[in-house]
VEXSEKE-78835 format. One record per residue (C-alpha): residue number from 1; residue in three letters; x, y, z. Coordinates in nm, 3 decimals, m for minus. Example, Ala and Ser with C-alpha at 12.3 -4.5 7.8 and 13.67 -1.06 7.14 Angstrom:
REM residues 2
SITE_1_ALA_1.230_m0.450_0.780
SITE_2_SER_1.367_m0.106_0.714
***
This chain:
REM residues 256
SITE_1_MET_m1.458_1.036_m4.073
SITE_2_LYS_m1.712_1.312_m3.997
SITE_3_ILE_m2.054_1.216_m3.832
SITE_4_LEU_m2.348_1.464_m3.813
SITE_5_ALA_m2.610_1.421_m3.553
SITE_6_VAL_m2.898_1.678_m3.609
SITE_7_GLY_m3.107_1.759_m3.322
SITE_8_ASP_m3.510_1.674_m3.304
SITE_9_LEU_m3.643_1.817_m3.595
SITE_10_VAL_m3.962_2.021_m3.507
SITE_11_GLY_m4.258_2.032_m3.757
SITE_12_ASN_m4.226_2.096_m4.077
SITE_13_SER_m4.042_2.443_m4.027
SITE_14_GLY_m3.756_2.204_m3.876
SITE_15_ILE_m3.737_1.999_m4.227
SITE_16_LYS_m3.732_2.323_m4.381
SITE_17_GLU_m3.441_2.464_m4.187
SITE_18_LEU_m3.253_2.139_m4.244
SITE_19_LYS_m3.308_2.157_m4.614
SITE_20_LYS_m3.198_2.516_m4.582
SITE_21_GLN_m2.874_2.449_m4.382
SITE_22_LEU_m2.782_2.048_m4.467
SITE_23_GLU_m2.582_2.118_m4.787
SITE_24_GLU_m2.375_2.403_m4.670
SITE_25_ILE_m2.282_2.229_m4.341
SITE_26_LYS_m2.188_1.900_m4.511
SITE_27_LYS_m1.936_2.082_m4.764
SITE_28_ARG_m1.821_2.329_m4.491
SITE_29_GLU_m1.723_2.047_m4.225
SITE_30_THR_m1.660_1.751_m4.484
SITE_31_ILE_m1.957_1.559_m4.327
SITE_32_GLU_m1.991_1.195_m4.445
SITE_33_PHE_m2.262_1.039_m4.248
SITE_34_VAL_m2.594_1.200_m4.141
SITE_35_ILE_m2.833_1.112_m3.840
SITE_36_VAL_m3.165_1.287_m3.794
SITE_37_ASN_m3.388_1.273_m3.488
SITE_38_ALA_m3.772_1.283_m3.648
SITE_39_GLU_m4.018_1.193_m3.400
SITE_40_ASN_m4.182_1.559_m3.339
SITE_41_VAL_m4.164_1.638_m3.754
SITE_42_ALA_m4.571_1.570_m3.766
SITE_43_GLU_m4.648_1.913_m3.607
SITE_44_GLY_m4.491_1.803_m3.265
SITE_45_MET_m4.576_1.450_m3.298
SITE_46_GLY_m4.490_1.129_m3.484
SITE_47_ILE_m4.375_1.149_m3.881
SITE_48_THR_m4.601_1.115_m4.160
SITE_49_GLN_m4.542_0.970_m4.543
SITE_50_LYS_m4.488_1.334_m4.658
SITE_51_ASN_m4.246_1.417_m4.375
SITE_52_PHE_m4.014_1.104_m4.402
SITE_53_ASP_m4.026_1.128_m4.823
SITE_54_ASP_m3.917_1.461_m4.739
SITE_55_ILE_m3.659_1.374_m4.521
SITE_56_LEU_m3.522_1.125_m4.721
SITE_57_SER_m3.462_1.334_m5.050
SITE_58_LEU_m3.219_1.512_m4.855
SITE_59_LYS_m3.008_1.221_m4.863
SITE_60_ILE_m3.027_1.157_m4.451
SITE_61_ASP_m2.839_0.827_m4.395
SITE_62_VAL_m3.063_0.732_m4.102
SITE_63_ILE_m3.345_0.849_m3.917
SITE_64_THR_m3.410_0.791_m3.534
SITE_65_MET_m3.744_0.829_m3.308
SITE_66_GLY_m3.839_0.829_m2.952
SITE_67_ASN_m4.135_0.850_m2.736
SITE_68_HIS_m4.375_0.984_m3.013
SITE_69_THR_m4.271_0.742_m3.274
SITE_70_TRP_m4.628_0.568_m3.295
SITE_71_GLY_m4.761_0.978_m3.308
SITE_72_LYS_m4.919_0.914_m3.676
SITE_73_LYS_m5.077_0.605_m3.817
SITE_74_ASP_m4.874_0.655_m4.153
SITE_75_ILE_m4.542_0.534_m3.985
SITE_76_PHE_m4.656_0.174_m4.041
SITE_77_LYS_m4.651_0.218_m4.402
SITE_78_PHE_m4.296_0.262_m4.383
SITE_79_ILE_m4.161_0.135_m4.049
SITE_80_ASP_m3.938_m0.138_m4.216
SITE_81_HIS_m3.762_0.093_m4.423
SITE_82_PRO_m3.381_0.042_m4.360
SITE_83_LYS_m3.306_0.421_m4.296
SITE_84_LEU_m3.582_0.434_m3.969
SITE_85_ILE_m3.495_0.297_m3.674
SITE_86_ARG_m3.728_0.321_m3.336
SITE_87_PRO_m3.626_0.277_m2.988
SITE_88_ALA_m3.482_m0.062_m2.935
SITE_89_ASN_m3.627_m0.107_m2.585
SITE_90_TYR_m3.954_m0.118_m2.689
SITE_91_PRO_m4.148_m0.423_m2.585
SITE_92_LYS_m4.058_m0.735_m2.804
SITE_93_GLY_m4.256_m0.816_m3.058
SITE_94_VAL_m4.314_m0.441_m3.173
SITE_95_VAL_m4.297_m0.376_m3.518
SITE_96_GLY_m3.976_m0.182_m3.664
SITE_97_LYS_m3.609_m0.242_m3.549
SITE_98_GLY_m3.406_m0.037_m3.311
SITE_99_TYR_m3.099_m0.067_m3.449
SITE_100_ASN_m2.929_m0.106_m3.846
SITE_101_ILE_m2.614_m0.146_m3.945
SITE_102_TYR_m2.487_0.073_m4.281
SITE_103_THR_m2.179_0.118_m4.499
SITE_104_CYS_m1.991_0.414_m4.542
SITE_105_GLN_m1.657_0.495_m4.631
SITE_106_ASP_m1.577_0.100_m4.608
SITE_107_LYS_m1.660_0.116_m4.231
SITE_108_LYS_m1.944_m0.073_m4.098
SITE_109_ILE_m2.178_0.172_m3.886
SITE_110_ALA_m2.427_0.074_m3.646
SITE_111_VAL_m2.679_0.309_m3.535
SITE_112_ILE_m2.870_0.213_m3.188
SITE_113_ASN_m3.207_0.413_m3.091
SITE_114_LEU_m3.298_0.368_m2.731
SITE_115_ILE_m3.579_0.550_m2.499
SITE_116_GLY_m3.536_0.671_m2.157
SITE_117_ARG_m3.727_0.529_m1.866
SITE_118_VAL_m3.732_0.789_m1.591
SITE_119_ASP_m4.008_1.094_m1.617
SITE_120_ILE_m4.131_0.947_m1.988
SITE_121_ASN_m4.480_0.787_m2.006
SITE_122_VAL_m4.400_0.491_m2.222
SITE_123_LEU_m4.383_0.177_m2.119
SITE_124_SER_m4.022_0.033_m2.225
SITE_125_GLU_m3.781_m0.194_m2.136
SITE_126_ASN_m3.485_m0.138_m1.929
SITE_127_PRO_m3.245_0.029_m2.191
SITE_128_PHE_m2.894_m0.056_m2.011
SITE_129_ILE_m2.991_m0.421_m2.042
SITE_130_LYS_m3.135_m0.432_m2.390
SITE_131_VAL_m2.822_m0.228_m2.550
SITE_132_LYS_m2.583_m0.447_m2.382
SITE_133_GLU_m2.752_m0.741_m2.566
SITE_134_ILE_m2.745_m0.546_m2.905
SITE_135_ILE_m2.382_m0.439_m2.862
SITE_136_GLU_m2.266_m0.816_m2.803
SITE_137_LYS_m2.457_m0.949_m3.111
SITE_138_ILE_m2.311_m0.659_m3.336
SITE_139_LYS_m1.964_m0.576_m3.167
SITE_140_ASP_m1.783_m0.828_m3.426
SITE_141_LYS_m1.998_m0.709_m3.719
SITE_142_VAL_m1.893_m0.346_m3.701
SITE_143_ASP_m1.619_m0.066_m3.654
SITE_144_ILE_m1.852_0.232_m3.513
SITE_145_ILE_m2.157_0.218_m3.311
SITE_146_PHE_m2.346_0.545_m3.252
SITE_147_VAL_m2.639_0.556_m2.964
SITE_148_ASP_m2.921_0.813_m3.003
SITE_149_PHE_m3.033_0.775_m2.639
SITE_150_HIS_m3.391_0.974_m2.627
SITE_151_ALA_m3.465_1.010_m2.285
SITE_152_GLU_m3.573_1.295_m2.043
SITE_153_ALA_m3.354_1.285_m1.735
SITE_154_THR_m2.989_1.420_m1.754
SITE_155_ALA_m2.889_1.161_m1.511
SITE_156_GLU_m2.988_0.882_m1.676
SITE_157_LYS_m2.840_1.006_m1.984
SITE_158_ILE_m2.527_1.047_m1.839
SITE_159_ALA_m2.545_0.733_m1.644
SITE_160_MET_m2.563_0.566_m2.011
SITE_161_GLY_m2.275_0.726_m2.120
SITE_162_TYR_m2.053_0.577_m1.868
SITE_163_PHE_m2.240_0.235_m1.885
SITE_164_LEU_m2.099_0.246_m2.278
SITE_165_ASP_m1.783_0.413_m2.240
SITE_166_GLY_m1.520_0.198_m2.399
SITE_167_LYS_m1.824_m0.017_m2.548
SITE_168_VAL_m1.926_0.224_m2.865
SITE_169_THR_m1.811_0.506_m3.032
SITE_170_ALA_m2.045_0.779_m2.922
SITE_171_VAL_m2.361_0.821_m2.704
SITE_172_PHE_m2.563_1.135_m2.791
SITE_173_GLY_m2.904_1.264_m2.616
SITE_174_THR_m3.210_1.375_m2.777
SITE_175_HIS_m3.582_1.441_m2.667
SITE_176_THR_m3.536_1.779_m2.444
SITE_177_HIS_m3.497_2.006_m2.759
SITE_178_VAL_m3.221_2.211_m2.540
SITE_179_GLN_m2.868_2.166_m2.674
SITE_180_THR_m2.614_2.122_m2.356
SITE_181_ALA_m2.255_2.246_m2.334
SITE_182_ASP_m2.101_1.916_m2.198
SITE_183_GLU_m1.943_1.732_m2.480
SITE_184_LYS_m1.655_1.554_m2.406
SITE_185_ILE_m1.448_1.231_m2.487
SITE_186_LEU_m1.497_1.005_m2.167
SITE_187_PRO_m1.254_0.804_m1.999
SITE_188_LYS_m1.274_0.490_m2.224
SITE_189_GLY_m1.288_0.656_m2.553
SITE_190_THR_m1.655_0.744_m2.623
SITE_191_GLY_m1.757_1.037_m2.710
SITE_192_TYR_m2.059_1.182_m2.547
SITE_193_ILE_m2.340_1.475_m2.545
SITE_194_THR_m2.647_1.503_m2.302
SITE_195_ASP_m2.819_1.672_m2.590
SITE_196_ILE_m2.777_1.780_m2.893
SITE_197_GLY_m3.074_2.032_m2.899
SITE_198_MET_m3.342_2.038_m3.191
SITE_199_THR_m3.378_2.209_m3.535
SITE_200_GLY_m3.729_2.423_m3.521
SITE_201_PRO_m3.833_2.749_m3.426
SITE_202_LYS_m3.607_2.946_m3.238
SITE_203_TYR_m3.805_3.176_m3.051
SITE_204_SER_m4.031_2.893_m2.872
SITE_205_VAL_m4.096_2.665_m2.567
SITE_206_ILE_m3.890_2.353_m2.724
SITE_207_GLY_m4.057_2.418_m3.045
SITE_208_MET_m4.417_2.513_m2.939
SITE_209_ASP_m4.589_2.823_m2.944
SITE_210_ILE_m4.498_3.072_m2.645
SITE_211_GLU_m4.840_3.211_m2.574
SITE_212_ALA_m5.025_2.834_m2.582
SITE_213_SER_m4.750_2.684_m2.342
SITE_214_LEU_m4.751_2.974_m2.107
SITE_215_LYS_m5.137_2.958_m2.092
SITE_216_ARG_m5.082_2.574_m1.998
SITE_217_PHE_m4.828_2.650_m1.710
SITE_218_GLU_m5.016_2.970_m1.588
SITE_219_THR_m5.409_2.817_m1.569
SITE_220_THR_m5.295_2.437_m1.569
SITE_221_LEU_m5.606_2.413_m1.861
SITE_222_PRO_m5.520_2.182_m2.155
SITE_223_GLU_m5.441_2.433_m2.390
SITE_224_ARG_m5.376_2.261_m2.728
SITE_225_TYR_m4.988_2.314_m2.809
SITE_226_LYS_m4.890_2.438_m3.157
SITE_227_ILE_m4.576_2.483_m3.333
SITE_228_ALA_m4.422_2.817_m3.326
SITE_229_SER_m4.404_3.014_m3.618
SITE_230_GLY_m4.079_3.269_m3.698
SITE_231_GLU_m3.703_3.191_m3.721
SITE_232_CYS_m3.589_2.859_m3.718
SITE_233_ILE_m3.226_2.714_m3.547
SITE_234_PHE_m3.018_2.437_m3.652
SITE_235_ASN_m2.875_2.222_m3.368
SITE_236_GLY_m2.630_1.958_m3.416
SITE_237_VAL_m2.323_1.768_m3.304
SITE_238_ILE_m2.014_1.661_m3.543
SITE_239_PHE_m1.820_1.362_m3.431
SITE_240_GLU_m1.490_1.338_m3.582
SITE_241_MET_m1.329_1.019_m3.603
SITE_242_ASP_m0.992_0.881_m3.608
SITE_243_ASP_m1.004_0.646_m3.925
SITE_244_THR_m0.733_0.400_m3.780
SITE_245_ASN_m0.884_0.328_m3.466
SITE_246_ASN_m1.228_0.402_m3.496
SITE_247_GLN_m1.244_0.630_m3.197
SITE_248_VAL_m1.407_0.992_m3.164
SITE_249_LYS_m1.091_1.240_m3.175
SITE_250_SER_m1.334_1.580_m3.152
SITE_251_ILE_m1.678_1.692_m3.093
SITE_252_LYS_m1.803_1.979_m3.235
SITE_253_ARG_m2.150_2.142_m3.142
SITE_254_LEU_m2.338_2.342_m3.398
SITE_255_TYR_m2.609_2.600_m3.315
SITE_256_GLN_m2.707_2.833_m3.604
***
């Protein structure tokens, strides 16, 4: 089985690029399951009903979120949809779910969404403790466990990879919008990459308009961010599994 994780969609242009490339990639690479991070599709912050419907129309299996989960109030209309998960370590009682279990090719696949705590302005619970609790609940019910760790700090992501090595199938990072070249299979068999990148404007500052971004850095004034225009890129990672033991046997980055 091959599972594709698509890097953070940025703006409507990210959705358009996903639509443009996804079918060809699925056919070429024989992809059977697709996970997409979509917390930035509503012009950089959150997701609207229309965004959600557009993504679902592409037959995506799971949509994950992050620090901009609540950026648009629309999300409360569809937060309980089975294909949508938000960070599991939001405080207890928050609406939505932090993981779900799906069936594909007779395999039970759990996808868990977590948010980091280092340099992210979100009051969340400890992701290490939370994911350990979730794994304990589901480990005997599933064949495959994937974790989208939406975090800023490289060290926190790497630590999570080793913390979960041998306990989950794969850990991939999102949030920084810059694809890293450190894909590997960890010593106990877990597939890992620090960040899978973004799908959105190529010539930009992590998806945002260059001039607006430069003005913020140069003047420190609160210049309004806006999505960059022009050519887009598609970032993602393909995890190929050994169907006999459900472990990752290869990892392939996509940057196109």
